[in-house]
N, C-alpha and C positions, 0 to 999 in steps of 0.2 A: 532336464535329463529324463524324467519319467515319461514325458510325452514322446521323446525321441525313441526310447525303448519300446513303447507301445506302437509307434509308427513302424519300426523295423519288424516287430512281431507280426503286425498286420500284413506288411509286405511279404514276409516269409510265408504266411498262410496262403496269400493270394498266388504267389509264385508256385508253391507246391501244388495247389489246386490246378494251376495251369499246366504243370508238368504231368499230373495224373490224368488230365482230360485230353491231352494231345497224343494220338497214337503214332505220330511220325517221330522217328528218332532225330531227325535233323533239327526240328524246332524244340524238341524236348531237351537237347543238349544245351541250348542257350538258356532255357529255363533252369536247368540244373546249375549252371554257372552262377546265375543271379541268385538262386536259392542258397547255394553254398556261401556266396558272399554275404547274404543277409544273415545267415546263421552265424557266420564268423563275426559279423558286425554286432550281433547280440552278445556274443562272448566278450568282445572288446568293451562294450558298454558296461558289462558286469565286472570288468577288471581282469579278465583272463586273456591278455594279449598273446602270451606265448602259446597257450593251448589253441587259440584261434589261428595263429600263424601255422602251427603244425598241422591242424585240421585242413586249412586251406591248401597248403603245399601237398599234403598226402592225397587229399581228395581230387584236387584239380590236376595235380601232376601225375597221379597214378591211374585213377579210374577213368578220367576223361581221355587219356591216351588210348587205353583199351577200348573205350567207347568209340573213339574216332576210327580205330582200326576195324572195329566190327561194322560200323556204318559204311566204311569203304568196301567191305566185302559184300554187304547186302545192297541190292539194287532196287530202288523204289522210284519208278519214273514219274509218278504224280503223287507226291506226299501231301497229306492233309495239313493245311496251315492253320494259323490262329483265327483266321476269319471265316472258316467253314461253320455252317450252322450246327452240325452235329457236335463239333468241339465246343461251341458255345453252350449247347444244351448240357453237355457233361460238366463244363466248368460251372455253370449256374447251379447244377445239382450238387456238386461238391461244396460250393460256398454255402448253399442252403443247408447241407448236412452239417457243416462246421458250426453255423449259427444255431441250428437246432440242438446240437449236442452242447453248445455253450449255454444256451438258455435252460436246457434240461438239467444239466449238472451244476448250474449256478456259477459259471466261470465269470460272467460279465458283472456280477455283483461286487467282486473284490478287486476290480482293475484299479491299479494305482496305489494299493495299500501293501506295504512290505517290499516294494521294488526299489532297491537302492543300487546305485552305481558304485564304481571303484573309488570315487573321490568324495563320497559323502560320509566317511567314517571319522571326520574330525581331523586331528593333527597326526594321524598315523603315518609313518614314513615307510612301512613295510607293505609292499604291494602284495596282492593276493596270489599272483601267479609266480612269484619268485621262488617259493618253496616247491611249486609244482614241477619245476625243471628237474630238480634232483629226485623227487618222488616218481616222476615219469620213468626215469631210467632205473631207479632202484626197485620199485614195486611193480612197475608196468612192463618189465622186460618180457615176461611170458605173454602178456596181452598183446604186445607188439609182434611177437612171434606168431601167435594165433591169428592176429589180424593179417599178417603177411601171407600166411597159409590160406586164409579165406579169400584174399585178393587173387592168389594164384588159382584157386579153385574156380573163382568167378570168371577169370580169364578163359579157362578151358570150357566152362559152361556156355559163356556168351559166344565163343568161337564155334562151338558145336551147334548152338541154336541158329546162328546166322548161316552156317554152311548148308544145312538142310539137304534136300535131294538135288538141288540144282547147283550147288557149290558157289552161290552168291555171284560176285562180280568176276570171279576167276574162270567162270565157265566158258568164256570166249576163247581163252588160250588153248 
């Protein structure tokens, strides 16, 4: 279980470095899908399956629809792909930066200690995320409202940035 958690965390770091290094929104969207899936996989391995499902549905269902609409408005005839040398240089730099900060702050010394999954607490029959359902709606109502407002603001910001002076893909009409 511990090795699976460490493997998914390494996959998440590599995917996020790939998203940060790629300037093209077409290939960045696929990286975001894999990154969101890896992050939700980490939450599932720690026993928070409900929170993971909510995060996956909200993130992929909400933000990627807005992202797809924004990509449709912007026109990029020759997007940079994963195989370009400049993207590889940025990717290598980000991975080197993560390793440097890991060595500098001593993150790699404690790998494997204190990481426990949901099923390693003995004979407990209460899952960690069952109480989170009621607490999410009781205490987290304002957080969900603020999060919805932030997503709406993000929609308008992204649409305004993709419009620019040429009005994106609608300029032909």
